[in-house]
N, C-alpha and C positions, 0 to 999 in steps of 0.2 A: 631572399634566401637566408635561412638560419645557418650561419657558419661560425662555429665556435673556435676554429683554428686561427692561429696568428701566423702570418707568413714570415716567420723568422727561422724556418726549418734549416737544419744543417749549419747552425751558428755555433762554432766551437767556443768562442769567447763566452757566450751566454751559458753554455753547458758547464764550463769551468766555474763561472760565477755561481751557478746553482749548486754545484758540488761543494764549493767552499762555504757558501752560506749555510747549507744544510749540515755540513760537517761541524761547523762552529756551534750550531744549535745542539747537535748530539753531544759534543764535548762539554758544553755548558750544563747540559742535563745531567751527565754522569758526574761531573765535578761537584755539582750541587747536591748530589746524594751523600757525599762524604762516606762512601760505603765502608772503606777500610777502617774508619774511625768508629763504626757502629756495630759491625758484625765480627764474629770470631771465625776467621777463615780456617779451612782445613789444614792439618799438619804439613802435608807436602808443600802447599803454597807458602806457608809460614817459613819453611826451611829455605825456599827460594828467595823470599823477601829478606831473610837473615843473611843469605849469601850476598844479596845486592847491597844491603846496609854495610856489611863487612868490606865489600869492594869499594863502595863510593865514599864511606866515612872513615874507614880504617886502612884503606889501600891494600887490602888482602888480594892476592892473585885470583884470576878466574879459576873456577872449579873448587874453591876452598871457602870456608866460612869459620867464624869464631863461635866456639861453643857457648860462651856467655851471652852473645847476642841472640843465638837461637833459643836459649833458655828464657831470656826476657820476653821474647816475642811469643813463645809457647804459652806463657802464663798471662799474657795480655792480648788485647786486640792490637792490630798493627799500629794504629795511631798512638795509643797509650805506650806501647813498647818503644817506639821511636822517641817519644817525649822523654821516657825514663832514661834511655841511652844518652840523649843529649844533655839532660839535666845532671845525671849522676856519673856518666862515663862508664868505662869498663876498666876495672883494676887489673885483672889478669886476662890474658888473651891466649886461649888454647885453640890453635888452628887445626882444622881437620878437613878431609876431602868431602865435599858435598855429594859427589857422585856415589860415594859408598853408602849413603843413606838409602839408595835404591829407588826412591820415588821421584828423583829430580831429573828433569829433562834439560840438557844443556842449552837447547834452543831457547827455552823459556828463561833459564837463568841468564843467558846472554842478553836477552831483551830487557829483563829487569835490571841487570847491572848497568847497562848503557842508559836506561831510563833514569836511574837515580844519579848517574854521573852527569847526565845532561840537564836534568831539571831539579837536581838537589835531592837530599834525603828527606822525603815527605811522602804522604799517603797518596798523592796524585801523580807522582813522577812516573810510576809504572804504566798507568793507564794513558798518560799523555804521550809517552813514547809509543805505546801500542797504537794509539789513535793516529799517529803520524803515518804508520803503515796503511791504515784505512784510507787516509787522505791521499797518499801516493797512489794506491790502487785505484781509487775513484778518479783521480786526475788523469791517470793513464787511460782509463776506460773512456772518460769524456773526450780526451784528445783523439782517440781512435774512432769512437762511435758517437759522433755528434749529429746523428739523425734519429729516427724513431727508436732505434735500439738503445739510445742513451737512457731511456726511461728506467732501465734496470738499476742504474746508479741511485737516483732519488728514491726508488722503491725500497732498496736495501737500507739506505740511511734512515728513511722514515720508519721502516720495520724495526731497526735497531733501537730507535728512540721509543717506539711504541712498546717494545719488549721491556722497557724500564718500568712499565706499570704492571707487569705480569708477576706471578709468584716466583719466577726465576730470580727476580731482584727484590721484590717486596716481602717475600717470606724468608725470614732470617735463616731458618734451618736449611732451606734450599740454596739461598744465596751464599751461604758459607761454603758450599760445595762447588760453586761456579762463580766465584768473584770476577767482576768485570776486568778483563785484561789478563787474567791468570789462566791456569792450566786448562780447565774444561771450557772456558770461554774463548780461548785463543783460536780454535779452529774456525770460528765464525769469520775470521779474517780471510779465509780462503774462498768464501762464497762468491764474491764478485770476480776474483781472478779466474775461477773455473768457468763462470758464465762468459767471461771475456774470451777464454781459450775456445770454448764451444762455438761461440758466435764467429770467431775468426775462422775456425774450421768450416763452419756453415757457409761462409762467404768464399765459396770455392772458385769464384770467377776473378778474384782480385789478388794480384801478386803483392807480396810484402815489400814496401819501400822502407827507407831508413827509420822514419818515425814510427811506422807500424811495427817494425821489428823491435825497436826499443820498448814500446809499450807492451808487446808480447813478452819480451825478456823479463821486464819488471814483474808481470803477473806470474810467470813461471817460477821466478825466484821466491816470490811470496808463497806460492803453492809448495815449493820445496821446503821452505821454512816451517810451514804448517805440518808437512809430512814428518819432519824431524821432531816436531814438538809433541805430536800425539798420533797414534795409529787410527784414531777416529777420523782423521783426515782422509782415510782410505776412500771415503765416498767420492772425493774429488777424482782420484785416479781411476776408480771403477767407472765413473761417469764418462770420463774422457776415453777410456778403453772401449766401452760399449758403443759410444757414439761414433768413434773412429772406425771401428770394424763394421758396424751396420751401415754407416754412410758409404764407406768405400765399396763394400761387396754388393750392396743393393741399389746404389744410386750412381756411383762415379766410375766403377771399374771399366765400363764399356767406352767411356769417353776418355781417350788417351791424354788429351791436353789438360782436362780438368783433374783427372786422377793424378797426373804428374805434379800439378800445383798443390793438390791436397797432401800428397805424400811428402812434398818439399816442406810444407808447414809442420807436418808431424815430425820430420827429421830435425827441424830447427828447435821444436819443443823438447824433444828427447835429448838433443845435444846440450841445450841450456840446462836442463835438469841434471844431466850427468856431470857437467862441469861444475855446477853449483854444489852438487853432492861431494865431489872430490875436494873442492875448496873448503867446504864446511867441515868435512871429516878431518882435514889437515889442522884445523884450529881447535879441535875438541881435546880437552885435557885427558891424559891417559887414564885417570880414575874412572871417567865415564865409559871409556872403551872397555877397560878391564872388567867393570861391573855390568856391562851390557846395558848402559844407560843412555845410549844415543837417543832413544825415544822411550815411550812408556811400554807397559806390558800388554801382551795379547792373550796368552794362554791362561793367565791368572783370571782375566775377566770371563773367559769362556767357562772355566772350571767353576767359578763362584756363581755363574748364572743358574746353576742347578737350584739355587735357593729360591728362584722365582716360582718353582713348582711347589704347590702346597703339600704335596705328599713327600717332600724331601725331609729327612734322609730316607732313601729307598730301602725298604726291607732290612737285609742283614748288613747294610753298608757300614753301620756304626762298629760292627765287630771287626771289619777290615781295617778300620782306623782306630784301633785300640790305643788308649792313652791320650785321646783327643776327642772332645765333644763337638760333633758337627751340629751347628745350630741351623734351624730352618728360617726362611723369611728373608726378604731382600735387605732388611736393616742390619742383619748380622752376617752377611755373606763373606765379608773379608776374613772372618774367623775360619771359614772353610779352607782358605789358602794356607793357614798355619797347619791345618790337619794334613794337607797334602805334603807340606814340607817335612813335618815330623816323621811321617811314614817313610818318605823317600830317604831322609837322612839316616834313619835306623837301618833301612834296607841296604844302604851303600856305606854303612859304617862311618857316617859323618856326625858331627856334633849338632844335635837338634836345636841347640841354643846358639848356634853359630850365626854367621852373617845372613840375616833374614830381616826384612822381606825383599823380594823383587829383584834379586840379581839373576844372572843367567842360569845358575844351577836350579834356582827355584822355578824359573819358567819351564825348565825340563820336567821338574816334579809336577807342576800344574798340568802340563801337557800329558804326561803319563797318567795322572789321576783322571783326566777327562776321558781319554781313550779307553782306559780300563772300565770306567763307569758306563761309557757308551756301549761297549761290547757286552757287559754284564746285564745292562738294563736298557736295551735298544728302544723299547716302546716308551719308557719313561723319558728317555732322551728326546725322542721325536715329539712327545707331548710337551716337553719343556720348551723346545726351541721353535716349534711350529704352531703351538697353541697359546701357552701361558705367556711367553715373552711378547708376541704380537698383541695379546689382550692387554697386557700391562702397558705397552707402548701407547696404545690407543687411549687407555684410561688416563695415563699421565699427560698425554698431549692435551686432552680435554681439560685437565686441571690447569696446565701451564698456559692455556689460552684464555684464562679468566682475567678480566680487567677491572676487578672490584676496587682497585685503588685509583682509578682513572680521574675521578673528580675530588679526591681527598687532598691532593697536593696542588694548590693553585699555581705556584710558580712553575712546577714541572709540567702542568697541563698547558700553560701558556707556551712553553718551549715546544710541546707537541703540536699545538695549533700552528706555530710558525713553520715547523717541519712539514705539516700537512699543506700549508699554503704554498710552499716551494714545490711540493709534489704536484699539486694541482696546476701550478704554472708550467711545470715541466711537461705535464700531460697536454696542456693547451698548445705549448710551443712545439713539441716534438712528436707527440703520439696521436693527437686527436684526429688526424687525417687518415690514420691507418684503418683499413676495413678488414674483412675476413679474407686476407690474402694467404698464399702458401707460406710466406715468411712468418706470419703471425702464428700459424698453427705449428710451424717448426719450433718457434721460440717457446710456445706453450708446451710442446713436447720436451724441450730441454729441461723445463722446470719439473715436469712429471718424472723425467729420468733422474733428476737430482733427488726427488722425493723417494723414488724406488731404491736408489743407491744408498741413501741415508738409512732407510729402513732396513736394508739388507745388513748394513754394518751393525745396526742396533740389535737385530735378531741374532747375529753371530756372537757379538762380543760386548753387549751392553748389559750392565748389572745394577747401576745406581738409579733408584727411582727418581722420577721427575727431571733429572738432569739430561734433557734431550734438546739442547739449545739449537743445534743445527736443524733439527726437524721443525722446531717452532719457527725459526727464521724462514726456512723454505716454504712453510705453510703460509706465512704472511705474504711472501712474494707471490705465491700461486693465487691467493685470494685477491690481492690488490691488482695483479696483472689481469686476472679474469674480470674484475670489476671495470677496469679501464676498457677492455675489449667490449664489454656490455654497454658502457657509456658511449663508445663510438657507434655501436649498433643503434642505440636509442637516438643518437644525433642524426644518423642517416634516415631512420624512420620518420623523425620529426620533420626533416627537410622534405621528404617525399610527401608527407601529409600536408605540409604547408603549400606545396605546389602540385 
């Protein structure tokens, strides 16, 4: 009989070994890129790095940064900037609130500050600290799910390594917008935790013991951290909400014991998230709270999304925003935000050159601008969000899934082969016995739910071209998981043909 399975199923130690080995490969791959020494990352990320350097090197308090450090990093890449600071020092130190810059998320600043404090002031410190959270999340997952469900951990780590060969990393213009471990990359951290939560809820027959509870708490805290870092993490909460409501009302409500267990898990998740949020809020500097900078902006991105419509600006809308030129096209959409602010400021007798961008008042201005435009141009609005944005998302996903650099970098390719080898071993040890069972289709459904939730967030509030890392990652997960199911099917067919 042709049997490719190895009977070490449900081996927790082996699962943890696979996770650590594959995580090491991923970390070595990223460190070997020297990304922050080669690309010029976007301004908000540089301000966050400047705050981290100020904190770790000059012992400036959380929530503050040194102007001179920011200036040096703004005119250099991060690697050259740090070198200049070390070699020449800072003669004068003018300290300011980072939160008042308007584009800084405290969650990300905290991660960067602690990273440089722990690993030193260097270009790898931020990623290394970020990668520790990836490791913790994967170890918690492996401890809880050391059966066929474990396969999601190596799939994600392999996918993250494979993504290093895509334009998200290899195209400098795109990579500068989504530097690894920084603002737009950060939310990838939440992918395995949300899968952990959904699988835990799917396991409606098993009560939480102490170790299971600890693993779940770890994942929920990481989800909470992602939520505070960026609103694009909303796909996580949308997925959990949709899954919870549909599962309860359509499958579990009539079974009293099972529904009670399910609701108990929901209660534990919500309680952990609420307690974490309270504790996190308590440590946030007042500058972030006063400037509405606990997380990133929402209405700004919805408003500037109009730029994805080739007919923008619509008809007479330029006349409504006199004194400001609205530019069309995705590349210039941030300038639309300034137009909304100038008009709002004049209308409410504020200084148009005042504190801008992205404080609370500006979010109100962007919200008002969006609703006014939606009411005046409803068909153009529907066309923008239901046609042009989905078309752009598909087009950009196709571009981001190119692997033209796969064979150009020998050392990086060797790392990828190692990661693939561990993925194949994980399939052999843990997943190759799985056939077309109900659980498999439920797990495939979870991935599809994540894809739909991610796309929903993009359609609502996505404006930056090509920067769709969450969708790229979940697409990899879907394809690889589907290939493994297909491989299992082929194995079954071969066994039947043999006998």
